[in-house]
PyMOL Python script that loads the backbone (N, CA, C, O; Angstrom):
from pymol import cmd

cmd.read_pdbstr("""\
ATOM      1  N   MET A   1      75.358 207.605 -43.720  1.00  0.00           N
ATOM      2  CA  MET A   1      75.811 206.342 -43.140  1.00  0.00           C
ATOM      3  C   MET A   1      74.567 205.562 -42.735  1.00  0.00           C
ATOM      4  O   MET A   1      73.698 206.068 -42.025  1.00  0.00           O
ATOM      5  N   SER A   2      74.503 204.335 -43.196  1.00  0.00           N
ATOM      6  CA  SER A   2      73.342 203.521 -42.874  1.00  0.00           C
ATOM      7  C   SER A   2      73.458 202.957 -41.463  1.00  0.00           C
ATOM      8  O   SER A   2      74.523 202.992 -40.848  1.00  0.00           O
ATOM      9  N   ALA A   3      72.359 202.447 -40.974  1.00  0.00           N
ATOM     10  CA  ALA A   3      72.326 201.896 -39.621  1.00  0.00           C
ATOM     11  C   ALA A   3      73.203 200.656 -39.516  1.00  0.00           C
ATOM     12  O   ALA A   3      73.821 200.420 -38.477  1.00  0.00           O
ATOM     13  N   LYS A   4      73.262 199.868 -40.575  1.00  0.00           N
ATOM     14  CA  LYS A   4      74.087 198.656 -40.559  1.00  0.00           C
ATOM     15  C   LYS A   4      75.571 198.994 -40.438  1.00  0.00           C
ATOM     16  O   LYS A   4      76.294 198.352 -39.675  1.00  0.00           O
ATOM     17  N   VAL A   5      76.021 199.987 -41.178  1.00  0.00           N
ATOM     18  CA  VAL A   5      77.416 200.405 -41.129  1.00  0.00           C
ATOM     19  C   VAL A   5      77.737 200.981 -39.756  1.00  0.00           C
ATOM     20  O   VAL A   5      78.800 200.708 -39.198  1.00  0.00           O
ATOM     21  N   ALA A   6      76.832 201.767 -39.219  1.00  0.00           N
ATOM     22  CA  ALA A   6      77.045 202.361 -37.898  1.00  0.00           C
ATOM     23  C   ALA A   6      77.145 201.270 -36.829  1.00  0.00           C
ATOM     24  O   ALA A   6      77.981 201.370 -35.931  1.00  0.00           O
ATOM     25  N   LEU A   7      76.331 200.256 -36.906  1.00  0.00           N
ATOM     26  CA  LEU A   7      76.389 199.161 -35.936  1.00  0.00           C
ATOM     27  C   LEU A   7      77.673 198.355 -36.083  1.00  0.00           C
ATOM     28  O   LEU A   7      78.261 197.944 -35.083  1.00  0.00           O
ATOM     29  N   GLN A   8      78.111 198.124 -37.309  1.00  0.00           N
ATOM     30  CA  GLN A   8      79.357 197.402 -37.526  1.00  0.00           C
ATOM     31  C   GLN A   8      80.546 198.196 -37.002  1.00  0.00           C
ATOM     32  O   GLN A   8      81.443 197.627 -36.379  1.00  0.00           O
ATOM     33  N   LEU A   9      80.562 199.493 -37.245  1.00  0.00           N
ATOM     34  CA  LEU A   9      81.627 200.346 -36.734  1.00  0.00           C
ATOM     35  C   LEU A   9      81.630 200.363 -35.210  1.00  0.00           C
ATOM     36  O   LEU A   9      82.691 200.324 -34.588  1.00  0.00           O
ATOM     37  N   ASN A  10      80.460 200.421 -34.618  1.00  0.00           N
ATOM     38  CA  ASN A  10      80.332 200.390 -33.170  1.00  0.00           C
ATOM     39  C   ASN A  10      80.839 199.066 -32.602  1.00  0.00           C
ATOM     40  O   ASN A  10      81.502 199.054 -31.564  1.00  0.00           O
ATOM     41  N   ALA A  11      80.543 197.974 -33.256  1.00  0.00           N
ATOM     42  CA  ALA A  11      81.000 196.658 -32.785  1.00  0.00           C
ATOM     43  C   ALA A  11      82.519 196.549 -32.883  1.00  0.00           C
ATOM     44  O   ALA A  11      83.158 196.047 -31.959  1.00  0.00           O
ATOM     45  N   ILE A  12      83.098 197.004 -33.970  1.00  0.00           N
ATOM     46  CA  ILE A  12      84.558 196.958 -34.146  1.00  0.00           C
ATOM     47  C   ILE A  12      85.241 197.815 -33.098  1.00  0.00           C
ATOM     48  O   ILE A  12      86.237 197.403 -32.503  1.00  0.00           O
ATOM     49  N   LEU A  13      84.712 198.995 -32.873  1.00  0.00           N
ATOM     50  CA  LEU A  13      85.284 199.892 -31.869  1.00  0.00           C
ATOM     51  C   LEU A  13      85.165 199.298 -30.469  1.00  0.00           C
ATOM     52  O   LEU A  13      86.083 199.424 -29.659  1.00  0.00           O
ATOM     53  N   GLY A  14      84.050 198.658 -30.186  1.00  0.00           N
ATOM     54  CA  GLY A  14      83.862 198.017 -28.886  1.00  0.00           C
ATOM     55  C   GLY A  14      84.827 196.858 -28.661  1.00  0.00           C
ATOM     56  O   GLY A  14      85.371 196.707 -27.568  1.00  0.00           O
ATOM     57  N   ILE A  15      85.036 196.056 -29.669  1.00  0.00           N
ATOM     58  CA  ILE A  15      85.970 194.932 -29.556  1.00  0.00           C
ATOM     59  C   ILE A  15      87.396 195.442 -29.370  1.00  0.00           C
ATOM     60  O   ILE A  15      88.139 194.916 -28.542  1.00  0.00           O
ATOM     61  N   ALA A  16      87.778 196.455 -30.130  1.00  0.00           N
ATOM     62  CA  ALA A  16      89.123 197.009 -30.004  1.00  0.00           C
ATOM     63  C   ALA A  16      89.344 197.612 -28.619  1.00  0.00           C
ATOM     64  O   ALA A  16      90.416 197.454 -28.036  1.00  0.00           O
ATOM     65  N   THR A  17      88.349 198.290 -28.101  1.00  0.00           N
ATOM     66  CA  THR A  17      88.454 198.882 -26.775  1.00  0.00           C
ATOM     67  C   THR A  17      88.558 197.809 -25.705  1.00  0.00           C
ATOM     68  O   THR A  17      89.354 197.934 -24.774  1.00  0.00           O
ATOM     69  N   ALA A  18      87.765 196.760 -25.830  1.00  0.00           N
ATOM     70  CA  ALA A  18      87.817 195.664 -24.853  1.00  0.00           C
ATOM     71  C   ALA A  18      89.178 194.962 -24.884  1.00  0.00           C
ATOM     72  O   ALA A  18      89.718 194.614 -23.834  1.00  0.00           O
ATOM     73  N   LEU A  19      89.727 194.756 -26.068  1.00  0.00           N
ATOM     74  CA  LEU A  19      91.047 194.127 -26.174  1.00  0.00           C
ATOM     75  C   LEU A  19      92.133 195.011 -25.571  1.00  0.00           C
ATOM     76  O   LEU A  19      93.013 194.517 -24.865  1.00  0.00           O
ATOM     77  N   ALA A  20      92.081 196.309 -25.841  1.00  0.00           N
ATOM     78  CA  ALA A  20      93.074 197.216 -25.270  1.00  0.00           C
ATOM     79  C   ALA A  20      92.967 197.260 -23.746  1.00  0.00           C
ATOM     80  O   ALA A  20      93.984 197.258 -23.053  1.00  0.00           O
ATOM     81  N   ALA A  21      91.756 197.300 -23.230  1.00  0.00           N
ATOM     82  CA  ALA A  21      91.571 197.315 -21.779  1.00  0.00           C
ATOM     83  C   ALA A  21      92.056 196.017 -21.157  1.00  0.00           C
ATOM     84  O   ALA A  21      92.647 196.027 -20.077  1.00  0.00           O
ATOM     85  N   SER A  22      91.814 194.909 -21.824  1.00  0.00           N
ATOM     86  CA  SER A  22      92.288 193.618 -21.317  1.00  0.00           C
ATOM     87  C   SER A  22      93.806 193.565 -21.284  1.00  0.00           C
ATOM     88  O   SER A  22      94.395 193.064 -20.326  1.00  0.00           O
ATOM     89  N   ALA A  23      94.437 194.077 -22.325  1.00  0.00           N
ATOM     90  CA  ALA A  23      95.904 194.080 -22.368  1.00  0.00           C
ATOM     91  C   ALA A  23      96.479 194.972 -21.275  1.00  0.00           C
ATOM     92  O   ALA A  23      97.471 194.612 -20.642  1.00  0.00           O
ATOM     93  N   ILE A  24      95.872 196.122 -21.049  1.00  0.00           N
ATOM     94  CA  ILE A  24      96.361 197.009 -19.989  1.00  0.00           C
ATOM     95  C   ILE A  24      96.191 196.355 -18.624  1.00  0.00           C
ATOM     96  O   ILE A  24      97.098 196.419 -17.794  1.00  0.00           O
ATOM     97  N   MET A  25      95.055 195.733 -18.382  1.00  0.00           N
ATOM     98  CA  MET A  25      94.840 195.068 -17.090  1.00  0.00           C
ATOM     99  C   MET A  25      95.813 193.901 -16.922  1.00  0.00           C
ATOM    100  O   MET A  25      96.299 193.657 -15.818  1.00  0.00           O
ATOM    101  N   TRP A  26      96.097 193.185 -17.999  1.00  0.00           N
ATOM    102  CA  TRP A  26      97.070 192.088 -17.937  1.00  0.00           C
ATOM    103  C   TRP A  26      98.442 192.617 -17.527  1.00  0.00           C
ATOM    104  O   TRP A  26      99.123 192.023 -16.691  1.00  0.00           O
ATOM    105  N   LEU A  27      98.835 193.732 -18.121  1.00  0.00           N
ATOM    106  CA  LEU A  27     100.125 194.327 -17.762  1.00  0.00           C
ATOM    107  C   LEU A  27     100.128 194.826 -16.322  1.00  0.00           C
ATOM    108  O   LEU A  27     101.130 194.683 -15.621  1.00  0.00           O
ATOM    109  N   VAL A  28      99.031 195.404 -15.878  1.00  0.00           N
ATOM    110  CA  VAL A  28      98.953 195.894 -14.496  1.00  0.00           C
ATOM    111  C   VAL A  28      99.051 194.731 -13.521  1.00  0.00           C
ATOM    112  O   VAL A  28      99.665 194.864 -12.462  1.00  0.00           O
ATOM    113  N   LEU A  29      98.467 193.616 -13.854  1.00  0.00           N
ATOM    114  CA  LEU A  29      98.496 192.462 -12.952  1.00  0.00           C
ATOM    115  C   LEU A  29      99.817 191.704 -13.001  1.00  0.00           C
ATOM    116  O   LEU A  29     100.246 191.148 -11.989  1.00  0.00           O
ATOM    117  N   THR A  30     100.464 191.673 -14.154  1.00  0.00           N
ATOM    118  CA  THR A  30     101.692 190.887 -14.272  1.00  0.00           C
ATOM    119  C   THR A  30     102.951 191.699 -14.011  1.00  0.00           C
ATOM    120  O   THR A  30     103.942 191.155 -13.524  1.00  0.00           O
ATOM    121  N   ARG A  31     102.932 193.000 -14.328  1.00  0.00           N
ATOM    122  CA  ARG A  31     104.107 193.862 -14.129  1.00  0.00           C
ATOM    123  C   ARG A  31     103.687 195.202 -13.532  1.00  0.00           C
ATOM    124  O   ARG A  31     103.831 196.239 -14.179  1.00  0.00           O
ATOM    125  N   PRO A  32     103.173 195.190 -12.311  1.00  0.00           N
ATOM    126  CA  PRO A  32     102.637 196.441 -11.745  1.00  0.00           C
ATOM    127  C   PRO A  32     103.694 197.516 -11.522  1.00  0.00           C
ATOM    128  O   PRO A  32     103.413 198.699 -11.715  1.00  0.00           O
ATOM    129  N   ALA A  33     104.892 197.134 -11.126  1.00  0.00           N
ATOM    130  CA  ALA A  33     105.940 198.132 -10.867  1.00  0.00           C
ATOM    131  C   ALA A  33     106.347 198.838 -12.160  1.00  0.00           C
ATOM    132  O   ALA A  33     106.532 200.055 -12.170  1.00  0.00           O
ATOM    133  N   ASP A  34     106.484 198.087 -13.238  1.00  0.00           N
ATOM    134  CA  ASP A  34     106.863 198.691 -14.522  1.00  0.00           C
ATOM    135  C   ASP A  34     105.789 199.655 -15.017  1.00  0.00           C
ATOM    136  O   ASP A  34     106.097 200.747 -15.494  1.00  0.00           O
ATOM    137  N   VAL A  35     104.526 199.245 -14.901  1.00  0.00           N
ATOM    138  CA  VAL A  35     103.429 200.096 -15.360  1.00  0.00           C
ATOM    139  C   VAL A  35     103.349 201.361 -14.503  1.00  0.00           C
ATOM    140  O   VAL A  35     103.178 202.461 -15.030  1.00  0.00           O
ATOM    141  N   ALA A  36     103.472 201.207 -13.199  1.00  0.00           N
ATOM    142  CA  ALA A  36     103.406 202.372 -12.311  1.00  0.00           C
ATOM    143  C   ALA A  36     104.557 203.338 -12.581  1.00  0.00           C
ATOM    144  O   ALA A  36     104.354 204.552 -12.591  1.00  0.00           O
ATOM    145  N   ALA A  37     105.746 202.819 -12.796  1.00  0.00           N
ATOM    146  CA  ALA A  37     106.898 203.682 -13.076  1.00  0.00           C
ATOM    147  C   ALA A  37     106.729 204.399 -14.414  1.00  0.00           C
ATOM    148  O   ALA A  37     107.075 205.573 -14.538  1.00  0.00           O
ATOM    149  N   THR A  38     106.209 203.710 -15.392  1.00  0.00           N
ATOM    150  CA  THR A  38     105.994 204.307 -16.709  1.00  0.00           C
ATOM    151  C   THR A  38     104.972 205.432 -16.641  1.00  0.00           C
ATOM    152  O   THR A  38     105.173 206.497 -17.224  1.00  0.00           O
ATOM    153  N   VAL A  39     103.880 205.196 -15.932  1.00  0.00           N
ATOM    154  CA  VAL A  39     102.845 206.220 -15.808  1.00  0.00           C
ATOM    155  C   VAL A  39     103.353 207.392 -14.965  1.00  0.00           C
ATOM    156  O   VAL A  39     103.045 208.546 -15.264  1.00  0.00           O
ATOM    157  N   ALA A  40     104.121 207.108 -13.924  1.00  0.00           N
ATOM    158  CA  ALA A  40     104.650 208.178 -13.071  1.00  0.00           C
ATOM    159  C   ALA A  40     105.601 209.094 -13.847  1.00  0.00           C
ATOM    160  O   ALA A  40     105.658 210.296 -13.588  1.00  0.00           O
ATOM    161  N   ARG A  41     106.340 208.528 -14.791  1.00  0.00           N
ATOM    162  CA  ARG A  41     107.272 209.319 -15.601  1.00  0.00           C
ATOM    163  C   ARG A  41     106.595 209.927 -16.830  1.00  0.00           C
ATOM    164  O   ARG A  41     107.247 210.614 -17.617  1.00  0.00           O
ATOM    165  N   HIS A  42     105.305 209.683 -17.000  1.00  0.00           N
ATOM    166  CA  HIS A  42     104.524 210.178 -18.143  1.00  0.00           C
ATOM    167  C   HIS A  42     105.097 209.680 -19.468  1.00  0.00           C
ATOM    168  O   HIS A  42     105.084 210.408 -20.461  1.00  0.00           O
ATOM    169  N   GLU A  43     105.591 208.464 -19.490  1.00  0.00           N
ATOM    170  CA  GLU A  43     106.117 207.846 -20.712  1.00  0.00           C
ATOM    171  C   GLU A  43     105.068 206.875 -21.262  1.00  0.00           C
ATOM    172  O   GLU A  43     105.206 205.656 -21.162  1.00  0.00           O
ATOM    173  N   TYR A  44     104.037 207.447 -21.833  1.00  0.00           N
ATOM    174  CA  TYR A  44     102.931 206.623 -22.312  1.00  0.00           C
ATOM    175  C   TYR A  44     103.284 205.850 -23.568  1.00  0.00           C
ATOM    176  O   TYR A  44     102.625 204.860 -23.885  1.00  0.00           O
ATOM    177  N   ASP A  45     104.303 206.276 -24.283  1.00  0.00           N
ATOM    178  CA  ASP A  45     104.737 205.545 -25.471  1.00  0.00           C
ATOM    179  C   ASP A  45     105.170 204.128 -25.113  1.00  0.00           C
ATOM    180  O   ASP A  45     104.854 203.178 -25.829  1.00  0.00           O
ATOM    181  N   ALA A  46     105.886 203.988 -24.014  1.00  0.00           N
ATOM    182  CA  ALA A  46     106.325 202.660 -23.580  1.00  0.00           C
ATOM    183  C   ALA A  46     105.136 201.779 -23.216  1.00  0.00           C
ATOM    184  O   ALA A  46     105.149 200.575 -23.471  1.00  0.00           O
ATOM    185  N   LEU A  47     104.118 202.373 -22.625  1.00  0.00           N
ATOM    186  CA  LEU A  47     102.914 201.613 -22.277  1.00  0.00           C
ATOM    187  C   LEU A  47     102.169 201.160 -23.528  1.00  0.00           C
ATOM    188  O   LEU A  47     101.670 200.037 -23.591  1.00  0.00           O
ATOM    189  N   VAL A  48     102.098 202.039 -24.516  1.00  0.00           N
ATOM    190  CA  VAL A  48     101.436 201.690 -25.776  1.00  0.00           C
ATOM    191  C   VAL A  48     102.193 200.569 -26.482  1.00  0.00           C
ATOM    192  O   VAL A  48     101.575 199.655 -27.028  1.00  0.00           O
ATOM    193  N   VAL A  49     103.510 200.632 -26.476  1.00  0.00           N
ATOM    194  CA  VAL A  49     104.320 199.585 -27.096  1.00  0.00           C
ATOM    195  C   VAL A  49     104.114 198.253 -26.366  1.00  0.00           C
ATOM    196  O   VAL A  49     103.997 197.205 -27.001  1.00  0.00           O
ATOM    197  N   ALA A  50     104.071 198.298 -25.041  1.00  0.00           N
ATOM    198  CA  ALA A  50     103.864 197.069 -24.265  1.00  0.00           C
ATOM    199  C   ALA A  50     102.490 196.473 -24.539  1.00  0.00           C
ATOM    200  O   ALA A  50     102.354 195.254 -24.650  1.00  0.00           O
ATOM    201  N   VAL A  51     101.477 197.315 -24.648  1.00  0.00           N
ATOM    202  CA  VAL A  51     100.125 196.833 -24.961  1.00  0.00           C
ATOM    203  C   VAL A  51     100.099 196.227 -26.357  1.00  0.00           C
ATOM    204  O   VAL A  51      99.496 195.173 -26.559  1.00  0.00           O
ATOM    205  N   ALA A  52     100.737 196.869 -27.315  1.00  0.00           N
ATOM    206  CA  ALA A  52     100.770 196.337 -28.681  1.00  0.00           C
ATOM    207  C   ALA A  52     101.492 194.997 -28.734  1.00  0.00           C
ATOM    208  O   ALA A  52     101.060 194.084 -29.438  1.00  0.00           O
ATOM    209  N   ARG A  53     102.589 194.877 -27.991  1.00  0.00           N
ATOM    210  CA  ARG A  53     103.297 193.590 -27.949  1.00  0.00           C
ATOM    211  C   ARG A  53     102.429 192.505 -27.329  1.00  0.00           C
ATOM    212  O   ARG A  53     102.424 191.365 -27.795  1.00  0.00           O
ATOM    213  N   GLN A  54     101.689 192.862 -26.270  1.00  0.00           N
ATOM    214  CA  GLN A  54     100.823 191.885 -25.614  1.00  0.00           C
ATOM    215  C   GLN A  54      99.711 191.436 -26.553  1.00  0.00           C
ATOM    216  O   GLN A  54      99.416 190.245 -26.648  1.00  0.00           O
ATOM    217  N   LEU A  55      99.100 192.384 -27.243  1.00  0.00           N
ATOM    218  CA  LEU A  55      98.051 192.025 -28.200  1.00  0.00           C
ATOM    219  C   LEU A  55      98.623 191.175 -29.332  1.00  0.00           C
ATOM    220  O   LEU A  55      97.978 190.229 -29.785  1.00  0.00           O
ATOM    221  N   GLY A  56      99.825 191.505 -29.788  1.00  0.00           N
ATOM    222  CA  GLY A  56     100.473 190.697 -30.820  1.00  0.00           C
ATOM    223  C   GLY A  56     100.756 189.280 -30.346  1.00  0.00           C
ATOM    224  O   GLY A  56     100.609 188.321 -31.104  1.00  0.00           O
ATOM    225  N   ALA A  57     101.161 189.157 -29.094  1.00  0.00           N
ATOM    226  CA  ALA A  57     101.413 187.823 -28.543  1.00  0.00           C
ATOM    227  C   ALA A  57     100.125 187.022 -28.459  1.00  0.00           C
ATOM    228  O   ALA A  57     100.119 185.821 -28.729  1.00  0.00           O
ATOM    229  N   TRP A  58      99.030 187.684 -28.085  1.00  0.00           N
ATOM    230  CA  TRP A  58      97.742 186.989 -28.025  1.00  0.00           C
ATOM    231  C   TRP A  58      97.294 186.543 -29.411  1.00  0.00           C
ATOM    232  O   TRP A  58      96.810 185.423 -29.573  1.00  0.00           O
ATOM    233  N   VAL A  59      97.449 187.405 -30.407  1.00  0.00           N
ATOM    234  CA  VAL A  59      97.061 187.052 -31.778  1.00  0.00           C
ATOM    235  C   VAL A  59      97.936 185.894 -32.270  1.00  0.00           C
ATOM    236  O   VAL A  59      97.440 184.971 -32.915  1.00  0.00           O
ATOM    237  N   HIS A  60      99.217 185.944 -31.970  1.00  0.00           N
ATOM    238  CA  HIS A  60     100.126 184.876 -32.367  1.00  0.00           C
ATOM    239  C   HIS A  60      99.721 183.549 -31.745  1.00  0.00           C
ATOM    240  O   HIS A  60      99.726 182.518 -32.417  1.00  0.00           O
ATOM    241  N   ALA A  61      99.369 183.570 -30.467  1.00  0.00           N
ATOM    242  CA  ALA A  61      98.953 182.346 -29.782  1.00  0.00           C
ATOM    243  C   ALA A  61      97.660 181.797 -30.367  1.00  0.00           C
ATOM    244  O   ALA A  61      97.516 180.585 -30.524  1.00  0.00           O
ATOM    245  N   VAL A  62      96.726 182.671 -30.687  1.00  0.00           N
ATOM    246  CA  VAL A  62      95.471 182.215 -31.278  1.00  0.00           C
ATOM    247  C   VAL A  62      95.711 181.631 -32.660  1.00  0.00           C
ATOM    248  O   VAL A  62      95.119 180.609 -33.008  1.00  0.00           O
ATOM    249  N   LEU A  63      96.567 182.259 -33.449  1.00  0.00           N
ATOM    250  CA  LEU A  63      96.845 181.746 -34.793  1.00  0.00           C
ATOM    251  C   LEU A  63      97.580 180.401 -34.748  1.00  0.00           C
ATOM    252  O   LEU A  63      97.358 179.546 -35.605  1.00  0.00           O
ATOM    253  N   GLN A  64      98.446 180.213 -33.760  1.00  0.00           N
ATOM    254  CA  GLN A  64      99.107 178.916 -33.621  1.00  0.00           C
ATOM    255  C   GLN A  64      98.111 177.843 -33.200  1.00  0.00           C
ATOM    256  O   GLN A  64      98.227 176.688 -33.608  1.00  0.00           O
ATOM    257  N   PHE A  65      97.139 178.225 -32.386  1.00  0.00           N
ATOM    258  CA  PHE A  65      96.114 177.294 -31.926  1.00  0.00           C
ATOM    259  C   PHE A  65      95.239 176.850 -33.080  1.00  0.00           C
ATOM    260  O   PHE A  65      94.854 175.684 -33.163  1.00  0.00           O
ATOM    261  N   VAL A  66      94.922 177.788 -33.980  1.00  0.00           N
ATOM    262  CA  VAL A  66      94.050 177.497 -35.112  1.00  0.00           C
ATOM    263  C   VAL A  66      94.874 176.771 -36.134  1.00  0.00           C
ATOM    264  O   VAL A  66      94.364 176.410 -37.195  1.00  0.00           O
TER     265      VAL A  66
END
""", "prot")
cmd.dss("prot")
cmd.show_as("cartoon", "prot")
cmd.util.cbc("prot")
cmd.orient("prot")
C-alpha cells in the first residue's frame, strides 16, 4: 500500500467518523430521553438506524441546496 492510498484511506475514515460523531451528538442534544432509553436497554440497532436517518437527512438537505 502506497503512502498516498494510506493517506486517502485515513482521510475517508476520519470524515466518516466525524460525521457519525456529529450525528450522535445531534441526537443526544435533540432527543436525549430517547437516546438514553435506547442505550439503557442495550438496543444499539435503533441508535444506528437513527444515526443513519440523520446522516441521510443531512445528505438530502445538502443535495437540495446544491
